N, C-alpha and C positions, 0 to 999 in steps of 0.2 A: 789051288788060289789064284782069285781072281784079280785082277790086271786094271791097269787107268795107266791112261798115256798124258805123258807133261810135253808140254810146246816149251822151250825158253831160249829166252835173247836178251844181249844188256844192246838197250838203246840210248839214243842220246840225249844227255842231259836235259837237252831242250824240248826233249817230247815229252816227258814225266808230267807236269801240269797237267796239260790236255788228254793223255792217256788215265789218268790220273780221275780225273772229272768224267771221263766219257764212262769206264768200266762201272764209277760209282750211281752214275743213271741209269746202267742194265738193268734187269731184273733176273736177279741169281747168276750173275757175271761168272764168267767160269774163270777171269781173267787178275789175273793182280801182281803190284811191281811192289822191289820190296829192293832195300838197299843197305847191308847189312853193317855198313859206317858211312862216317860222313863223305870220307875220302873215295870209299867206293864206287863202282860206276852201277846203275842203278839197271833193273832187268825187269823183263815184265816175263811174267809166267801163267801159262793156265794148264788144269785139269781137264782129262775129256775120257769119257766110257770106253771111247776106240777112236782109232786115227783117224779113220773118217769125219767123222765129227772134230778131229783135230785142224784137217785142212783146212776145211769150213769155215771155223770159224776164225780164222788165220784170213781167210780170203774173204770175209766182212768186214773185218778189222780193216785190212789192207786199204777196200773201199772207202773208208771216213781216212786213215792216217797210210798216205800211198810213201811217208819217208822212213816206214819202217825198213829196217835191214833185212839183205835175203837170207842168212844164215844161220836160219832159224833151226835149234836142235827138237827135234824130238824123240823122244824113246818113251822105253812101259817100264813100264815101274808096279812090284805091288802092290798092293790095295792097303797093305800095314804101313808101307812108306811111305805111300800118297799118305793118308789120313793124319799121319805125324811131319808130313813135310814143311805145312804152318805152324807149328808150333816153335821153329824155332824163331819164328817173327815176332810171335806174342807172350807177350808177362807181362804180369799181373801190374795195375797201375790203378793210382789213389791220390788225392787230394783233399788234404785233412780228413775226415771224418772219413769220406768214402773210399770201401776199396771195391776195386773189380780183383778178382781170382776168378785164371783160368779155371771147369771143370775136371781135366787134370793136373791141378796144385793144388786139389781140394786138399788134403791132406798131410800135402808139404810144404804147403803156404800157412804160415800162421800169423793171422791179422791181430792187430794192439787188442788190447782187450775196451770196450767200447766201441769200437770201430762198427763203421754202417758197410756187413756185408754184404756184394752179390757176386755169385757164381757163373760164368758165363760160358759156353760153347761158342768161342770166337770164332770157330769160323773163318770163307774167305773174306766174309768182313774186313776184318782186320787185314787183310791183304792187297789190299787197293790202298790203305793209310784210312778210309774212311771213317777210322772209330776216334781221328782227332777230332773231324763234326760235330761224331755224340761226346766226347771229353768238353770242349767249349759249353755244349747247354748242358754236361750234369755239373762246369765250376760255377752256372749263375744257380742254378738248384742250389747247391750249400751256398752260395751268396745272399738266398730270398729265405731258408733258414736261419742263416745268421743273422738277417735284416730282421725275422719276424720268425723268434723262436716259440714265442705264443701262443703262433699259429694254428702248430700241427695238427689239430682236432677238426678245426673250422676252414682252414684254405683250401681252396680247390685249385689241385692240381690241372693239368688239361696235357696231355704226350702226344702232340696230333702229326703223323705220320709217325707211328711208335715200333716201327719196322722190325726189332727181336724184340724190343721191350726192354729194354737195360733202362731206359731214363725213368718207364715205369718202376719197374724196380726197385729201381734207387730212391725215386721218390718214397716208396714203399719202407725199405731198409732206416730211412732218415726219420722214421716213423711221422710222414704226412699219413692222414687219417682218409681225405677225398680224393680219386685218382682216376681218374678216366684215360683210355686209348685209342686211338682208332687208326685204321689204315685202310689204304684204298684196296691194299691188294689183300684179298680173304685167306691167299694160303701161307698168308706169313701170323694169320691170325694162331695158327698150329703151333707154332718157331715161339712165341710169342709165351703161349699154354705151355708149351716144352721148358722156358726156362724158368717160367713162373715154378712147372713142378721138379725144377735144381734145388731150389732154394725153401726147401721146407718151413724153412723159420718166420721165409715172408707170409704177410695176408695172400691169399687166392682172392685176383683184379681181376679184373671186369675190360673185356678187349671187344671193340667193336671194329666192324665194317664203313667207313665212311672220308671223304673227300674235307676238303679245306671248306666245302660251303655243307655240304649234309653232316658232315662230322662236328661244324660247328654249330650247329645252328641249336639254338637257345643255350648256348653253354654262357656263363659267364664264368670267368677263367681273375682267381689270383694269381695265379702263373702260370703261362702257356707256352711251352715249349715244342715250337715246329723246327723240327733236325729235317731239310725237307732239301733244295735248291733256288737257287733263286729266282731261274725262269717260271720256276710255280710260287715262290711267295709273294713274289712281285704281284701279279697279277689280284694276289687275294689277300689283299692288302686290306681293303674294307671289312671282309669278315674275320681277319683274325685281331686286326680294332673295335668289330664291333663285339667279340665275343669277349672282350675286358672290364670286368668291373673297375671303380674307383680306386687308384692305388696298386693297379698290378701291373706286373711287371711281364714282360712281352719279350722270348729269347729265339732268336732266331738264330739257325745257322746253315750247315749244306752249301757258303756260301764260300767259293774259290775270292784267293784277296785281288784282283785282281777286279772283281766284282765289286766290292763292298762298297767302294764311293758310290755310284750309280744305284745301290738299294739302298745307302742311306740318304741319300734325295729325296729316292723312290715312298720312303718310310717317314721322311721327316717331311715332307708334304701333306701326305697323306694325315699324320696328327695332326698338324696344324689345323687339318680342314675337320677333324675328328674332339680335338681336346683345345684348341687354341695355342697359350704356349705354358699348360700344364702339363708337361712332361720333360722327360731327361733323354738321350740317346747316348750310347756311347759303344765302343766294339773292342773287339779284344783278337788276336788271332793264335796260330799256331799249328806250324808247317805252312803249311801256301794254302791254311783255311783261315777262314774267320766266322766269327760271329755279328750278331748286329740286338743290341739290348735296348729294349724302348721300356724308363719306368714312371708310371703314371703318377701325377702329384696328389 
């Protein structure tokens, strides 16, 4: 039986937000942060193919976060245990009609009749808490459907920075017909396609490679979802706004709560330039994360 190596330590609560943001921005991060109950301490954990990789990753993380504790526990664990380790922190999630169900609960979790269901291989992304940013965008997707229920056939939905493709798949589950999704990392497109195959009740979607310049070129969206991060979204404000049709909605996520006012001010100024006063802007929070929703009149 093959094995994996796990690093784990209790961390100060004051480090949790910064570490979560750092892990979220890493490509294929091996790190996650967990807190089983609100009264429990935060734990930083990571899974690695060998002890040397674990030591190297911890050294790199210490270079950024010098306040990390000294007493990390390194242990060798069986693959079967490693593959199941994060499942304790991943549960089905739903909001109104939309239901996300982990693949391993496909047979044991019954969604309500008529629900829009997406089955997901959650993976380590859920360990870092970054799913909160995706949930914020998903709620905006459902809001848009409730606002424009007769536009399922014609509304253009764009998932910019699609990652695992969960938002594009959610749009398909909700019944939208015109869906485009792209990501700057060509490797994640295989993940998107695999997640699509795990949902044979949904149509096969088109995932392409692109950034917030090339990916939005010639796009005209009715709903543009961008779950990325603040320091990428803000420089791309012009591209994002130019990709909107009249009356469109732009939902931005991947924004830490402490960043939201700066992001709001930046996009509000950009909107005044492009749309004068013909727009509305609002924000929501989920844990330590926030979104920004722009609705054109």
